[in-house]
N, C-alpha and C positions, 0 to 999 in steps of 0.2 A: 496769763490770759492773752489770747491773740486778739488784736484789735486793728487789723490792717484792712483799710478800705482800698479798693482799686482806684488809683488816681485817674482823674479825667484829663483830657488833653489840656484844659485850662490850668490844671494844677501842676503841670510839669514844665521843665525848662523849655526854652525856645528850640534848643537842639533836639530834645526828646519829642517836642511837638512835630518837628519835621520828620522824625522817625515814625511817629504815630501816623502821620499822613501817608508815608510810603507803605506802611503795613496795611492801612485801611484800603489803599489803592490796590495792593497785591492780594490781600486776603478777604477784603470786604469788611473787616473789623479788626480791632486791636485785641488780641487775646489777653485775658486778664493777667496771666502770668507775665507776659511781656510788659504790660503796663506797670506791673509791680516793680520790675527792674528799673523803671523810670523814676523811682524815688531817689535813685542815684543819678547824678549828672552824667556819669560815664558808663555805668554797668550795662544799660540796654544796648548801646552801640557796641561795646566790647563783646557782649554775649552774642549778639547777632553776627559780628565779624567771625568769632570762633565757630559758631554754629553753621555758618555758610562758607567756611573756608574749604579750600581744595583738599581732597582726600583720595586715597587709593581705593576706598570702599565705594561701591555703587549705592544708589539711593535705596535699593532694596536691602542691601547689607546694613546700611545705616539704620534702617527701621528695625532690623533684627536686633541690633545692639540696643537701640532706644527702648524697645519693648522689654527685653530681658533685664536691662538695668532698672527701668522704672518699676518693674515687678519686684525685683530684689530689694529695691529701696521703698517699696510700698507707697508709691506716689499716685494718688487717684487722679490728679490733674494730668500728669504726663501719660498715664495709661490711657485716659480718655482721648487725649490729643493724638497719641501715636497709634491708637487703634484706628482712628479715622484716617491718619496718614498712611498707615499700613495697608488699609483697604485701597487707598488711591494708588499704592504701589503694587497692587495685584494680589495681595494676600487675602484669603477668605477668613471667616470668623474662626473656624477650627484651627487653621494655621496660626492665626494671631494668638489664640490661647496657648497653643503649644510653644510658640516662640517666647511668650511671656514666662513659661516654665523653664526656659533655658534649653530647649530642644527643638528639633525640626526633622521628624522622621521622614518627611516628604522630600528632603534634600540634604545629602551627606555634608556638603560644604557649609550650608547655612546651619546645620546642626552643630558643627564644630565651632562656628562663630558664636552662636547663641550660648553654647556651653561655656566658652571662654568668657564672654561678657558677664554672664551670671557669676562664674567662678571668681573673676577679678573683683567684681562688686562685693560679693559676699565675703571675700577674704581681704578686703581693703587694699587691693593692689598686689597681693601676693598670689599670683596665679599658680595653680597646682601644676606639677610636672605632667600629669595625665591630660589636663586641659590643653596645655601647650603642645604636647605631642600630637594630640588629635587635630589641633588647629593647623600645625605644619603638615601633617600627613594628608589633610584635606586639600592642600595646594596653596595655602596662604604662605606669605613670606614675612621677613622681619619688618618691612615697610608697613604691611597690613597690620602687624602686631602693634606697632607704634601708633598707627592711625586708630586702631580699635581702642587702645588705652586712652588716647586723647578724647575719643568720642564717649567713653565711659565717664571721663571727667566732666565733659560738657554736659551730659545728661544728669550726672549727679548734682551739678550746680543747680539746675532747675528743680530737680527732685527736692533738694534741701531747701531751696527758696520757698517752694510751695508747702513743704511740711512745716516750715517755720511760720509762714504768713497765713496759710489756710484760706487764701482768697478763693472765691467761688469758681467752680469748674464751669467753663462755658463751651464745652464740647459734650456730645452725648456720653453718658456714663459708660465706662467699660464694664463688661460682664465680670462678675467676681470669678477669680480663679479657684477652682476646687478640684479635688481628686477626680470627680466625675467629668469635669470639663476638659481634662487632658488625657 
């Protein structure tokens, strides 16, 4: 039985209160999933450091990975959040749905990235040879591969935290992915 409430600012440590204040200043609110990390003295800060670390992937490419991984892990919270972020990064609704399916017919390079992210997630890290070949043939390099796998791990952490705690989604719900939507 899941019984996780979203902790309020007053219920978290001083260190996490400071992070809440920064998040509220930057985003206008503290997302429920981020607040849930604050049950731990260190997890919220550690996760944000990982999430905001430098990478060889562009913001758009990061959203490709986030969408494909969140769909593969069936995380309603992250799908909602990254649908909103994907739109802020220039993707339209149809493109977001396609990216969630692990494809991008509108861009060969992003197609290879989405496919690899889905493949790595579904195969628990054991990327298929064909996904790797497509990724490298699209122009990505070994640095991009490592950064993609780190991002898969980053997103999987949040996917798992939400799937375990089931805290309320505080972003507009993502459209369900069906055969008709892709």
